[in-house]
N, C-alpha and C positions, 0 to 999 in steps of 0.2 A: 529476611530483608538483606539486600546486597548493598555494598558500599558503592559510592558514586563511580569509582574507577572501574568496577566490574561491569556496571551498567554501560558505561561509556565504551568499554571494550567490545560490546555487542551491538554497537551502532555502526553501520556502514556509512562512510562519508563519500557520497557520490559513487558513480560507476562509469563505464565507458560512455554512457549516454547522458548522465546527470552530473552537474557541477558538484564540487566538494562541499558547497554550502547547503546541499540537500542531504539530510541525514535520514537513513532508512532503517526501519525496524519491521521485522516480519512476524505475523501471527503464528507462522509455522513453516515447515519445510514443504517443498513441492512433493516429496515422496509421501508425506503424510497428509496431503491436501484433502480436506473434507469435500470440497466442491467436485473434485475428480471422483472421489469415492461415492458421492451421492448422485453423480451423473449430471451435475450442473455446469461443468466446464465446457466451453465451446470447442476447445482443441486439446483434449486430454493426451493425445499421442504426439503432439507437437509443442510441448511445454518447454520454453526456453530456460525456465528456472530449473526444471528437472534435468535438462542437458548439463547445466553447470554443476549440479550435484554429482552427476556421473563422471564428468570430465575432470573435476578438481576435488580430490578426496577430502580436504579440510572443510569444504563448503557445507556438506550435509550435517556433520556434528555441530558446526557453528550455528546453523539454523535450528537444529534440535534444541540447543541451549537457549536460543531466542524463544522458541516455542514454550519452554518451561519457565523462562524468566518472568513472564507476565503474572504467573501464579505466585511469585515469590516476593513481589513488592507492590505497593499500592500505586495507583495512577499518579498521585501527587509525588511520591518518592521518585518514580521514574521520570516524570516531567521535570521535576526540580533538578535531578541529576543531569539531564540534558542542558537545562538552562545554565547551571553552574559550570558545566564543562565548556559551554560556549563562552561564558563570561571570562573565564581564565585563559581561554585559547589565545595564542598570540598571532595565529595566521587564519585558520579556518573557523569562522563563526557560523552558528546555526541560523539559517534564514528560512528554510523550508523543511517540513517533516513529511516524509512519505511512508505510508504503511503498505504492507503486502506487495513487495517485489516478488515474493514467492509465497506459496501456501495461501491459506484463507482462514477466516474466522471459524473456530471450532464450535462455538455455541453463543448464546445470547449474552452470557456474562462477559465473554471476551469482547464482544461488540461494545458493551457498556464501558469496559475498561479502556479501550482505545478512544472512545468518544470523550471520556473524561480527560485523558491525556491531551487530546486535541483541543479541548476547551481551555485547559490551562495554558498550553502553548500559544493558542490564538490570542489569549488575553495579554500575552507579552509580545504581540506583533509578529508571531511566527505563522507563516502560511502552511496549512495542513491539507493533504490530499492523499488519495489512495484508490485501490481497486478491490473489488469483491464480486464473486458470483453467488454469494449466499443471500440471494433475494428471497429465500424462504424464511429468513430471520427478519426481525423488526429492526430496520436500519435508521429509524427516525432520528435518534440521538446523534448518530454518526453524520448523517446528512446535514444536521444543524450545526456541526462543529468543524466540518471539513468539506472540501470539494470532492465529491465521491463519483467514481466511475463504476457502473455496474455492468457486468458482462454475463448475461444469462438469457437464453433464447425464449424462456417461458414467461418471466415476470419483470424483465428489465423496463418495459414500457411503463409499468405502474410507477416505478421509482423515478423514471425520467419526468413524469408529470409532477412528481413531488420535489423535483429540483436537482436530481442527479443527472449525470451524463450516461448515455448508453455507449459502451465500448464494444464494437461489433467486429469480429474477425471474419475476413473475406479472402477468397482466392484472388479476386480482382475487384477494384473499386466499382461500385454500382453506378448506373447511369445518372442517378439523381444525388450522388454523394456530394455534400457541400463541406464537410469537415473530415479531413484526413489526418491520420497519425503519420508524421514524417519519420518516426522512430529516432528522433534526435531531440531529446528534451533540453539540450543546451540552447537550442534556437527557437523552441516552441513552448508555450505555457498554457496550452489549451486545456490540459487536465487540471491545472492548478486554479484557474479562475473562471472557466466557462460553466454554464448550467443549462440543463435541459437540451443538450445537444446529442446527436447521434454521430459518433466518431468512428470511422472505419479504419481498420488497420489490416494490412496484408499479412498473410501467413508468411513467416520467415524462419 
């Protein structure tokens, strides 16, 4: 079990596209991504998260520590550490929790762990959302506690019918595209609150 300050040190507060009130925690690194390994990723050779790990040396070990952290504390300990960190913060409070900026769920136990974290945070008024291509796993609990984006060419439609969004990578927007990712989460909340949508995003 880790102390609150250690858990807090492995939470990213925003990025170039997200406000600092969105706190991010990854299931793992892009280098160790199971979706790429299993052939479930839509763009394995054009992964933005992998580019960051190659360009900035501290990023990969940081995400590897995140990958390990979930095994070393319970969902309640993790969620309560975030809530307490937010409570005592003088400037940046937690409003939104995002999972899987990089990597993906390794197994069913990890899905259940994140689902429980989201359940606790949601009960405190925190919006939870994230992305996964692990449509080969049972995502039911996660879809019930967060707004989930699935990105998988084989099984995503099944999960869209169950309430998730389909996040589709394209070279150009299709003729019938009605929901587009503008790649600026500071002005768009489509991933956070929509359900059963097909959202197209251009390769970049």
